[in-house]
N, C-alpha and C positions, 0 to 999 in steps of 0.2 A: 504494500500500500504506500502511496506517495505521501510525503510529509505535508502537513497543512501549513498554510501561511495566511491566516484570515486578515481581512481589512478591518473588521470590527468583531467584537465578542459581546454577546448578550446572554443573560440568564432569562429563562421564561418559565413561569409557573403555569402548569397545564391544568387550568380550572381551579375553582375555589376548593381549597382543601385537597387539591390533587385529583379532583373528580374526573378529569379527562386523561390522566396519565396513562392508564392501561390501554385505552383505545388509541391515543395518539402514538404511543410507543410500539405497541404490539400489533395493532390492526391497521389503522389508517396511515401511519407513518407521516404525521403532520405536526406542525406547530399550530396552536389555536389560541385565539384571543376572544374574550367576551366583549364587554362594553357595547351591548346591542343598542341600536338606534332604530327600532322597528317602526316608530312613528315618524321617522325622517329617512325614508328609503333612498333619497337622492344623495345622502351624505357619503355612502360607500362609493358611489361613482365619482363624486367630487374628490374624495381622498385618493382614488386611483389616479386622478388627473392633477394631483398636487394642489388642490383647491381646499383651503382649510377654514375659511371664514365661518361657514355654517357649523362645522364640527366644533370650533372654538365656542361659538354662541351656544350650541346645544349643551356642551359640558359645563360652561359657566352657569347655565341655568339649572342643571341637574346634579351639581356637585355641592358638597357641604361647605366648601370654601374655595377661594380663588386659587390657593396653593394646591388643593386637591385636583381642581380642574386642570391646572397647568401640568401637573404630574401625569394625569390621565392622557392628556393630549400628546405629551412627550412619548409615552408608551405606544400610543396608536400610530404616531408618525414613525417610530422605529419599526413597527410591524409592517407598515406599508412601504417605507422608503429604503430600509437597509438592503443592500445588494446581495447577490447570491454568494458572495465571498464572505459573508458574515457567518461567524461560528455561533450556533445556538447551543446552549447547554441547559440541562435540567437534571433533576435527581429523582430516582425511583428505586425502591428496593435496596436502599443503601449503596447505590451505584451512581456514578456520574454518566449521563448519556449526552452525546454530542451529535450534531448534524449540520449540514449546509442545506439551505432550502431554496426552492424556486421563488423568483420574485413575483410570480403570479398569485395574487390574493383572491381567494374564492369566498363568496358570501354563502353561508350555509342556511338551511331553512329556519333555524332558530335565531338567526341574526348574528351568530358568531362568525369569525373569519378564520380561514386556514391557509397555510402554505405547505406544499408537498416537500418532503425530504428528497433531495437529489444526490446526496453523497452515499457512499457505502452501498451501492446498488439499490438506492432508494429506501434505505432502512436506517433507523437510529443505531448508533454504536455505543457500547459501554466498555470498549476495550481500546487500548492504545494501538498504534499501527502495527505493533508486533504481536498483537493478540492477547496482551496482558490486561485483565479486568481492572477497571478504574474504580476501586472500592473507596467509599467515603472514608473509611477508617485509615486509609493510606494517603489521603490528600491533605494538603495544607489547610488548616482551619480558616485562613484568610480567604480561601476560595469557597469553601463549603458554607461559610456564614450567609451567603446570599439565599440559602434555603429559608432563612427567617424573614426575608423581605415580604412586606405586607401587600405589595402591589403585584403586577404581572410580569413586567419586563424591566430589567435594570442592568447596568454595567457590572463587570466582574473584576474583582481585585486580582493582583498578581497575574496579569495577562501573559507575560513571558513565561512564568512558571507553569501555567496551565497549558500553553502551547507545547512546551518541552515535554510535559507529562504525556500528552496525547501523541506526540512524535516519538515517544519511547526513549527520550533522552534523560540522562541522569541530571537532577537538579544540582546546581553548583554547591549549595550548602550540604546536600546529601553526599556528594562526591568528597568534599573536604572532610566531613565527619567520618565517612568510611575510611578514608586514608589515615585520619588520626586514630581511629579505633584499631585498624590493622597494625599501626605503628606501636600502639600501646600493648596489643597482644604479643607482638614480637619482643618487646622489652620485658614484659612480665614473664614470658617463657624463658628468656635468658636469665632472669633472676631465679626462677624455679630450678634451673639446671645447676645453679651454683649452691643450692642448699645442701647441708649435710643430710645423710639418710634419716637421722632422727627428726630433723626439722621438716623434711619432706613428708614423713609419716604424720607429723603433727598438722601440717598444712592440709593433707588429705582428709584428716579427721575433721578439721575446721570447715572445709568446703562441704563435706557431706552433711555436717550439722546445720550449716547455714541453709542448705537446700531442703531441710525438713526431715532428714533421716535420724532415727533414734538408735543409740547403741544398745545392744543386748549385753555386751561385755566391754570391759575397759580396754583401752588401746594396749596392745602387747600380744604376746604369744600364748593366749589362753587355750588356743587350739592349734595344733600343728598345721601349718599351711594357711592359717587365717590371721590376718592383721586386724580386721574390723568385722564385727558381727552386727549387722544393721537391719532395722525394720522401718518401713515407711507406712504410717497410718493412712495416708491419703490414697495410696494405691494398694495397700495391704499386701506388701511383698517383703519377704525376708531375703537378704543377700549377704554374701561374704565378700570382703575386699582383700585382695592381696596387693601389697605395695612394694615396688621395686624401683630404686633409683635408675639403675641400668640393667637391661635384661637382654635375653636372646630368644630366638625362636624355639630352641630346645627346652628352655626353662618354661616358656609359655605353654608349650604342648604338655608338659608334665602336670601343670596346674589344671589345665583343661581336662586332662584325663582323670585327675583326682575328683574334679567337680562332677564329671559325667558318671563316674563309677561309684563314687562314695558320698559326696556332700549333698547331692540331690535327694538322697533318701533320708537325710537329716532335716529336710524341710526348707532347704534353700531354693528359692525360685531362680535366682540368677547369680552370676559371678562377675565381679568387677576387678579388672587387672589394671592397676595404675602404675605408670612409669613415666620418666621424663627423657630417657635416652635409650637408644637401641630400637630395632624394628622400624627404622625410618621408612622403608619402602613397603611396609605391610599395609594391606587394605583392611583397616580396622572395622569397617562396616560389615565386612563379609562374615564376621563371627557372631553377629547378633542373632542369627537364626539358631545358634546353639545355646543361646542364653548367656553368652559371654560378651561383656561390654569392655572394650579396651579404651583406656584413657591415656593418651600420650601427652607429651609436653605441650603441644599446641592446644589440645582439647582441655588440658588442665588450666592453661592460661585463660581460656574462655570461661571456664567455670569459676575461677578466682574473680574475674571481672564481673561476672553475673552475680556472684555472691555479695558484691558490694565494695564500696570504696574503702571501708574499714579493713577488709582483708587484703586489699592491694597495699594499703599503708603498713599493715602487719608484715607483709612480705618485704617491702622496702626497708623497714626497720631491721628485719632479720639479716639483711644483706649490707646494712650500713656499717 
């Protein structure tokens, strides 16, 4: 799909309380505006010809205030006059929908006016040009706040941001934040690799505790081959954790064999094997089907960061 480059951008509310959303988006593929003037049938034709005197007179008479009339007229003019390179957006089902529409304004039998969608094979789209859904939860709040607009048509904030999202481009702030986060992960992993084995065990214990796991036994060798005996109330699983600073494939295989042949019958649902060095080329996800979760140095760094700033500071202090 070709990247978009709109001349204008407008939000449109499809009916009072969204009453037209389903029809406009799923069935008719239109934008639609009310502001019916059934007792002034010529106004529609005049608006098509860019003649606004009667429309202005009508809404000055039928509006609660001059400000309200001015706002209604602005919205009606946008609907009639904005060209086919205008990007129209709306929200439905917690997704952002977008479209470009024909300049031909049609008057419906109820007095409402419609314009047909001409982009994306004549259909509204709720995805960027790469096919990724545009979910409200993942959009900048300065864009989605237009949902609270009390009228029908209004401009949209952060136009450049919105265009980049639809074009499947990374927002500059997001790119900068991702770069900073990746740099932090790398630095934290380097700090972890410099810990003594005792401090690495303690860090592992702290991480699992922060993530909601409860210890069945104290840290130490209470069971041969088990460094931590843990239970998660939220997922109702009991696991054992083996912690190694540096390890090898042979050592890993021995613990997996013990887990499979012995520890499963003791009530352990899964095994966690935590290490920060060795097995660099191993595909850690391939072991999940066996109930074995491998946490290498990179994954451990992510967990430390997820556990909170306090644990990152603890790690820094340990290496200071």
